[in-house]
PADOLUM-100168 format. One record per residue (C-alpha): x, z, y. Coordinates in steps of 0.001 Angstrom, whole numbers, plus 524288, in hexadecimal, padded with zeros to 5 digits. Layout:
<rs>
XZY;...
</rs>
This chain:
<rs>
76ABB7ABE086A65;771CD7B77A86343;7729B7C3AE86A9F;7810A7C64386FE9;781597D3D186950;77F1C7CD8785B7A;789D17C3C785DF1;7932B7CEAB86238;78F4A7D758856D1;791617CBCB84D69;79ED77C98585337;7A2BC7D7AA8524A;79DE07D8068443D;7A5EA7CC40840D0;7B2097D20884797;7B0457DEF384053;7AE407D7F5832D5;7BAA87D024834F3;7C2907DBCF83878;7BDCE7E37F82C34;7C0E87D85C823A3;7CE727D6CE828E8;7D0177E562827A2;7CBCE7E4F6818F9;7D5B27D9188168A;7E0857E05481CF0;7DE657ECB78154C;7DD207E4FC808D0;7E9E47DE0A80B2C;7F0E97EB3D80E10;7EBA97F17680238;7EFDD7E5DE7FA04;7FD517E6B27FFAF;7FE8A7F4DA7FD88;7FABC7F3107EF63;8051B7E85E7ED88;80EC97F1177F371;80B607FC897EBDD;80BFB7F4DA7DF2F;819E77EFB17E2B3;81E217FD5A7E64D;818E8802407D8C1;820AE7F7DB7D17C;82CD17FB927D931;82AD2809E77D624;828C48073F7C7D0;835AA7FEB87C71C;83D46809B17CD82;83757813897C40D;83AC480B417B84C;848D8809C87BCE6;84A33817FD7BDF2;84A9E8184D7CCAD;83F00821C67CE57;83C5482E1D7C6E2;82ECF82F2C7C0B8;82A8E838C77CA69;82EF5830A47D61F;82808824CE7D053;81B1D82C167CDB3;81B8B8316E7DBC6;81DAF8248F7E1F9;8137481E307D871;8095C827F87DC38;80B498265B7EAE4;80BAB817B97E984;7FE3F817CB7E288;7F8D5820B27ECF7;7FDF1817727F7BE;7F77780C067F0F0;7EA82812B97EE4A;7E9C18172B7FC29;7EE65809B4801A9;7F8C7811C5808A8;803E38091180CE1;80BAE814B18135A;80B9E81C1F80691;81022810137FF38;81BA480EEF808C1;81F2681CD5806CD;81F1981AD77F844;8288A80EED7F9E3;8311C816F9802DD;8317C8224B7FA10;8351B819697EF01;84000813157F686;84578820A47FA74;84541824CB7EB84;84CD3818547E771;8569481A227F238;8598F827D47ECA8;85B918237A7DED4;861958163B7E036;86B18815A47D42B;8664E821787CE47;85C5F820217C2FF;850E4829AA7C2AD;85243835A37BA24;
</rs>
């Protein structure tokens, strides 16, 4: 008969491995979602710049911050870029960029 400590250790190892795997899966999904959202945000920024709604320096600033947010997997920074972009658009609605 197997010693009870070995059974408990085996059970704890199984629980820990399951938790680690679920953590990795959650992290991978979050990273993938962030990359998809960053790509979508980049495409929106590009369209706004091409249409003359953003100045080049505004586009460059937002693009740089977007790339940093994506590189660091920082969802808060991505939301800030999106919020700042919306604020810029709200100011220049109807006015083409110079």
